[in-house]
C-alpha positions in Angstrom: 15.7 18.5 35.0 12.8 16.3 34.9 12.4 14.2 31.9 8.8 14.6 30.5 7.1 11.4 29.0 5.3 12.6 25.9 3.3 9.3 25.3 1.5 10.3 28.5 0.9 13.8 27.5 -2.9 14.4 26.2 -2.5 16.7 23.4 -6.0 17.8 23.8 -4.7 19.6 26.7 -2.6 22.0 25.0 -5.6 24.4 23.8 -6.7 24.7 27.2 -3.1 25.4 28.3 -3.0 28.1 25.5 -6.2 29.9 26.9 -5.2 29.4 30.7 -1.9 31.2 30.1 -3.6 33.8 28.2 -6.3 34.6 30.8 -4.4 33.7 33.8 -7.6 32.8 35.6 -9.4 29.6 35.6 -13.0 30.6 35.6 -12.3 33.1 32.6 -10.6 30.4 30.6 -13.5 27.9 31.3 -15.9 30.5 29.9 -13.8 31.0 26.8 -13.4 27.3 26.2 -17.3 26.7 26.9 -16.3 24.4 29.6 -17.0 23.8 33.4 -14.7 25.7 35.8 -14.1 22.2 37.4 -12.9 20.6 34.2 -10.5 23.5 33.7 -9.2 23.1 37.1 -8.5 19.2 36.5 -7.0 19.9 33.3 -4.8 22.6 35.0 -3.8 19.9 37.8 -2.8 17.5 34.9 -0.7 19.9 33.0 0.9 20.8 36.3 1.9 17.1 36.8 2.9 16.5 33.5 5.2 19.5 33.0 6.3 19.4 36.4 5.7 23.3 37.1 2.9 25.0 38.8 2.4 27.4 35.6 0.0 29.7 37.2 1.1 31.3 40.5 -0.8 33.3 43.0 0.4 37.0 43.5 -1.1 39.8 45.4 -2.7 40.7 42.0 -4.4 37.2 41.4 -2.4 34.7 39.1 0.7 35.4 37.2 2.8 32.8 34.9 5.9 30.9 36.2 9.2 31.5 34.5 8.8 28.1 32.9 5.0 29.0 31.7 6.4 32.3 30.2 8.7 30.2 28.1 6.1 27.8 27.1 3.5 30.4 26.2 6.0 32.1 23.2 6.4 28.4 21.9 2.9 27.3 22.2 0.9 29.2 19.6 2.9 28.4 16.6 3.2 24.9 17.9 -0.5 24.8 17.9 -0.8 26.0 14.6 1.6 23.7 13.1 -0.5 20.6 14.9 -3.4 21.8 13.2 -2.0 22.2 9.8 -0.8 18.6 10.4 -4.0 16.9 10.9 -6.1 19.1 8.8 -7.2 18.0 5.5 -5.2 19.5 2.8 -6.9 22.3 0.8 -6.6 22.0 -3.0 -7.3 25.4 -4.9 -7.6 24.7 -8.7 -7.2 28.2 -9.6 -3.6 28.6 -8.4 -2.5 24.8 -8.5 0.5 24.2 -10.8 1.2 20.5 -10.2 2.4 17.9 -12.5 0.2 15.0 -13.1 1.6 12.1 -14.9 -0.7 9.6 -16.7 0.3 6.5 -18.6 -1.8 4.2 -21.1 -1.5 2.7 -24.6 -1.1 5.4 -27.4 -4.6 4.9 -28.7 -6.3 4.6 -25.4 -4.6 8.1 -24.8 -5.5 9.6 -28.1 -9.0 8.6 -27.7 -9.7 9.8 -24.1 -7.0 12.0 -23.1 -7.3 15.0 -25.2 -11.0 15.6 -23.6 -9.3 15.7 -20.2 -6.9 18.2 -21.2 -9.4 20.4 -23.1 -11.5 20.4 -19.9 -8.7 21.0 -17.4 -7.4 23.8 -19.5 -10.4 25.8 -18.8 -10.7 25.0 -15.2 -7.0 24.8 -14.4 -4.7 26.7 -16.7 -1.6 26.3 -14.4 -2.0 22.5 -13.9 0.8 20.7 -16.1 -0.2 17.1 -17.6 2.4 14.5 -18.7 2.0 11.6 -20.8 4.7 8.6 -19.7 5.5 5.7 -22.0 3.6 2.7 -20.5 5.7 -0.2 -19.7 4.6 -3.9 -20.0 2.8 -3.4 -16.7 1.4 0.0 -16.2 0.2 -1.2 -12.4 3.8 -1.4 -11.3 4.3 1.9 -12.6 1.5 2.8 -10.3 2.9 0.9 -7.3 6.3 2.9 -7.7 4.5 6.2 -8.0 6.0 7.0 -11.5 2.5 7.8 -12.6 -0.7 9.0 -10.9 -3.1 7.4 -13.1 -3.2 4.5 -15.5 -5.6 3.9 -18.4 -5.8 0.4 -18.9 -8.2 -2.3 -20.3 -6.0 -5.1 -18.5 -6.6 -6.5 -15.0 -3.6 -6.2 -12.5 -1.5 -9.3 -11.9 0.3 -7.7 -9.0 -0.3 -5.0 -6.2 -4.0 -5.4 -6.8 -4.9 -4.9 -3.3 -3.4 -1.3 -3.3 -5.1 -0.1 -6.2 -8.4 1.6 -7.2 -10.1 1.8 -10.4 -13.2 3.2 -12.2 -14.9 2.2 -15.6 -14.1 4.6 -18.0 -16.1 2.8 -21.3 -17.5 -0.4 -22.0 -17.7 -1.5 -25.6 -18.1 -4.9 -27.8 -15.1 -6.0 -30.4 -15.4 -5.3 -33.9 -13.2 -6.8 -37.1 -11.1 -4.4 -38.8 -10.0 -5.6 -42.3 -9.0 -4.1 -45.7 -12.0 -2.6 -48.0 -11.1 -5.4 -50.5 -10.8 -8.4 -47.9 -13.0 -11.5 -48.9 -14.8 -11.2 -45.9 -15.7 -7.6 -46.0 -18.5 -8.5 -48.6 -19.2 -12.5 -47.6 -20.8 -13.7 -44.5 -18.5 -13.9 -41.4 -19.3 -17.0 -39.6 -17.1 -18.7 -36.8 -15.5 -20.8 -39.4 -14.8 -18.3 -41.9 -13.5 -16.0 -38.9 -11.2 -18.6 -37.7 -9.8 -19.6 -41.3 -8.7 -15.9 -41.8 -5.3 -15.0 -41.2 -5.3 -12.9 -38.2 -3.2 -9.9 -36.7 -3.2 -9.4 -32.8 -2.4 -6.4 -30.6 -0.7 -8.1 -27.6 0.3 -5.6 -24.9 2.1 -8.2 -22.8 3.5 -10.3 -25.5 2.2 -13.5 -23.6 -0.5 -15.9 -23.9 -3.5 -16.1 -26.3 -6.1 -13.4 -27.0 -9.6 -13.2 -25.8 -10.8 -14.5 -29.1 -8.4 -17.7 -29.1 -10.4 -18.6 -26.0 -13.6 -18.0 -27.4 -12.9 -19.9 -30.6 -11.7 -22.8 -28.2 -15.0 -23.2 -26.4 -16.3 -23.7 -30.4 -13.6 -26.2 -31.1 -12.0 -23.7 -33.4 -8.7 -22.1 -33.8 -7.0 -19.2 -35.7 -3.8 -18.5 -37.2 -2.2 -15.4 -35.8 0.5 -14.4 -38.3 1.3 -10.9 -36.9 1.8 -9.5 -33.4 1.9 -6.1 -32.6 2.7 -4.0 -29.4 0.7 -0.9 -30.7 -2.7 -0.2 -31.7 -1.5 2.8 -33.9 0.1 0.9 -36.6 -2.7 -1.5 -37.0 -4.0 0.2 -40.0 -0.7 0.2 -41.7 -0.5 -3.7 -41.7 -4.1 -4.2 -42.3 -4.8 -1.9 -45.4 -2.8 -3.8 -47.8 -2.9 -7.3 -46.4 -5.4 -10.0 -45.7 -4.8 -9.7 -41.9 -8.0 -9.4 -40.0 -7.6 -7.5 -36.5 -10.2 -7.9 -33.7 -10.3 -4.7 -31.6 -12.6 -2.9 -28.9 -15.1 -0.9 -31.0 -13.9 2.6 -30.1 -10.2 1.6 -30.9 -11.4 0.0 -34.1 -13.4 3.2 -35.1 -10.5 5.2 -34.8 -8.2 2.7 -36.5 -10.2 2.9 -39.8 -10.8 6.7 -39.9 -9.6 7.8 -43.1 -8.2 4.6 -44.2 -9.2 2.0 -46.6 -10.7 -0.3 -44.1 -13.6 -1.5 -43.2 -15.5 -2.7 -39.8 -17.5 -6.1 -39.5 -19.6 -7.0 -36.3 -18.5 -10.5 -35.1 -21.0 -13.2 -35.0 -23.0 -13.2 -31.8 -21.7 -16.8 -31.1 -18.0 -15.3 -31.2 -18.7 -11.9 -29.3 -17.1 -12.3 -25.8 -18.0 -10.2 -23.0 -18.1 -6.5 -23.4 -14.4 -4.9 -23.1 -14.3 -2.5 -20.4 -11.5 0.5 -20.0 -10.6 1.6 -16.7 -8.9 4.6 -14.9 -6.5 3.1 -12.3 -4.9 5.0 -9.4 -2.8 3.8 -6.5 -4.0 4.0 -2.7 -1.4 6.3 -1.6 -3.4 9.1 -3.8 -7.1 7.8 -3.1 -7.9 10.4 -0.4 -5.7 13.5 -1.8 -8.1 16.2 -2.6 -6.3 17.2 -5.6 -6.3 13.4 -7.1 -10.1 13.2 -6.2 -10.9 16.4 -7.9 -8.9 15.4 -11.4 -10.7 12.1 -11.2 -14.0 13.9 -10.9 -13.1 16.1 -13.7 -11.9 13.3 -16.1 -15.4 11.6 -15.9 -17.1 14.9 -16.4 -15.2 15.6 -19.5 -16.1 12.0 -20.7 -19.8 12.5 -20.0 -19.7 16.0 -21.4 -17.0 16.3 -24.2 
């Protein structure tokens, strides 16, 4: 048996072969394919060489299929359908989808932004399932390992940066959170009085100084961080009955003080760093997935029209 070299086979010849075997006539095949007769004849000649078989054999009634061509014909249609399905862009139907979408982020970030997405998607895709996954120190590694589809984060990736995509969710200034009876609640807030206060810090990574420490250093000032927390959700409990001051992104600060004996103070202009941005991150492996693209679009639609 002649061994066939698949590397040399032009897959574009297979649809031509399918029509040739159906019509058993070069001219009729050319008409159906909307090709010239010489082009179809050349394609047939190539197929005969590659397959090592005449395929169409002349009889008293015209052309008929060789034994090999009959075998090929029974397998060719399903093969072409499989090839079409393989290269065709996948279709996403929100009405019937029951996928599980996993998302990670810090507790307060999720509490602020995620409910809007859930509400929006429940109206559009009742079968779609959503799951929040506890965030590790580095949510970007979770994306890289395909443990989650999306990450809500205000951090910058330290690794796998080239394989990640992101889009801005929100941008905001920083605000000070303190007890209602804190001295700075009513006194002027200056760089010096801010630096002299006792501070609390929410540290996601547990490493390095906070952004405010860098701002203060540029002014020749330092502050004392008396408490480090790993979660925003407990800020109110530690702040309400102590003299600690927390400096948080505006949207998070407003959520922390809700229904608590706390107040918000704006930072002096000289202390206000660049606005803080929160991003939706996803991995390159899902960047062109129609389902993930649709979900990303719905996420931002939900934020724009809560």
